[in-house]
PASEBA-1860 file (N, C-alpha, C; in nm, 3 decimals):
! residues 60
1> MELYKSHK> 4.565/10.371/15.158/4.649/10.266/15.061/4.609/10.264/14.908 ~ 4.475/10.262/14.882/4.422/10.280/14.741/4.450/10.405/14.678 ~ 4.431/10.495/14.751/4.479/10.621/14.691/4.633/10.625/14.661 ~ 4.715/10.565/14.769/4.861/10.551/14.736/4.873/10.461/14.605 ~ 4.842/10.343/14.572/4.862/10.267/14.514/4.824/10.310/14.338 ~ 4.707/10.386/14.362/4.652/10.443/14.248/4.765/10.537/14.160 ~ 4.830/10.608/14.231/4.932/10.702/14.186/5.080/10.683/14.190 ~ 5.097/10.535/14.255/5.223/10.493/14.263/5.287/10.446/14.120
9> AEDIPDTV> 5.413/10.501/14.091/5.470/10.442/13.982/5.613/10.445/13.999 ~ 5.716/10.361/13.945/5.860/10.343/13.991/5.926/10.489/13.977 ~ 5.909/10.597/13.876/5.962/10.721/13.884/5.914/10.813/13.960 ~ 5.803/10.793/14.060/5.730/10.905/14.119/5.772/10.852/14.287 ~ 5.828/10.941/14.325/5.882/10.910/14.496/5.777/10.911/14.579 ~ 5.749/10.871/14.683/5.647/10.853/14.792/5.622/11.003/14.845 ~ 5.732/11.090/14.849/5.717/11.232/14.900/5.627/11.305/14.807 ~ 5.645/11.287/14.662/5.572/11.329/14.566/5.401/11.305/14.578
17> ILRKYILP> 5.401/11.175/14.600/5.250/11.140/14.605/5.193/11.179/14.745 ~ 5.288/11.192/14.835/5.193/11.240/14.979/5.183/11.399/14.956 ~ 5.239/11.453/14.879/5.222/11.606/14.886/5.108/11.635/14.773 ~ 5.121/11.576/14.644/5.033/11.595/14.558/4.906/11.542/14.572 ~ 4.891/11.425/14.620/4.760/11.338/14.626/4.703/11.278/14.746 ~ 4.776/11.262/14.830/4.725/11.226/14.982/4.719/11.359/15.074 ~ 4.803/11.466/15.087/4.774/11.539/15.185/4.665/11.648/15.157 ~ 4.614/11.664/15.026/4.501/11.747/15.000/4.341/11.650/15.071
25> VYPISRTT> 4.368/11.510/15.069/4.254/11.462/15.114/4.261/11.399/15.260 ~ 4.392/11.359/15.296/4.426/11.319/15.431/4.534/11.403/15.504 ~ 4.496/11.507/15.597/4.621/11.591/15.631/4.679/11.508/15.734 ~ 4.795/11.433/15.699/4.852/11.368/15.782/5.021/11.390/15.753 ~ 5.098/11.344/15.859/5.255/11.385/15.855/5.310/11.276/15.784 ~ 5.442/11.308/15.740/5.528/11.220/15.645/5.547/11.098/15.754 ~ 5.566/11.094/15.871/5.594/10.982/15.960/5.475/10.896/15.964 ~ 5.350/10.951/15.964/5.227/10.885/16.000/5.213/10.828/15.848
33> FHTILCTP> 5.244/10.883/15.733/5.233/10.856/15.599/5.313/10.704/15.601 ~ 5.444/10.706/15.632/5.544/10.587/15.636/5.474/10.478/15.742 ~ 5.423/10.517/15.810/5.372/10.391/15.917/5.275/10.341/15.867 ~ 5.151/10.394/15.777/5.068/10.348/15.733/5.120/10.260/15.613 ~ 5.209/10.309/15.538/5.265/10.218/15.454/5.340/10.085/15.483 ~ 5.393/10.093/15.608/5.436/9.985/15.648/5.360/9.890/15.747 ~ 5.239/9.921/15.783/5.170/9.835/15.874/5.119/9.748/15.768 ~ 5.119/9.589/15.822/5.073/9.480/15.739/4.908/9.472/15.763
41> VNKEIAEL> 4.852/9.530/15.690/4.714/9.540/15.689/4.646/9.422/15.706 ~ 4.654/9.337/15.596/4.600/9.185/15.605/4.620/9.109/15.714 ~ 4.739/9.128/15.749/4.774/9.032/15.880/4.698/9.101/16.002 ~ 4.680/9.239/16.026/4.602/9.279/16.119/4.455/9.243/16.125 ~ 4.406/9.230/15.996/4.257/9.193/15.985/4.244/9.069/16.015 ~ 4.329/8.970/15.957/4.305/8.839/15.993/4.311/8.808/16.151 ~ 4.414/8.888/16.225/4.419/8.872/16.365/4.275/8.911/16.433 ~ 4.205/9.019/16.418/4.104/9.074/16.443/3.981/8.972/16.422
49> EQIKAQQL> 3.982/8.920/16.288/3.886/8.816/16.259/3.887/8.699/16.352 ~ 4.027/8.631/16.382/4.038/8.552/16.482/3.992/8.595/16.600 ~ 4.031/8.682/16.662/3.980/8.733/16.786/3.837/8.746/16.793 ~ 3.777/8.799/16.684/3.600/8.807/16.671/3.551/8.666/16.687 ~ 3.615/8.568/16.602/3.573/8.449/16.610/3.579/8.393/16.756 ~ 3.686/8.394/16.808/3.672/8.357/16.937/3.635/8.409/17.057 ~ 3.594/8.532/17.054/3.478/8.563/17.130/3.341/8.537/17.110 ~ 3.295/8.518/16.989/3.156/8.452/16.975/3.176/8.302/17.019
57> TITF> 3.264/8.242/17.034/3.257/8.084/17.071/3.256/8.077/17.219 ~ 3.292/8.176/17.295/3.312/8.169/17.436/3.180/8.165/17.512 ~ 3.148/8.046/17.583/3.010/8.038/17.664/3.055/8.033/17.804 ~ 2.955/8.060/17.891/2.948/8.048/18.040/2.898/7.926/18.084
END
């Protein structure tokens, strides 16, 4: 995401960013690229932190 955000501008399409900047570093498909862009990363991190906290408080 950092690499994408560093090159994203209004007049540059996502496909150009993928081809010029992302593919040389991360050889992924266009579908995978769009899946990554649409993933709510902050929400998933928060859910994982919540699960981790619950696991740490489980006692027998």
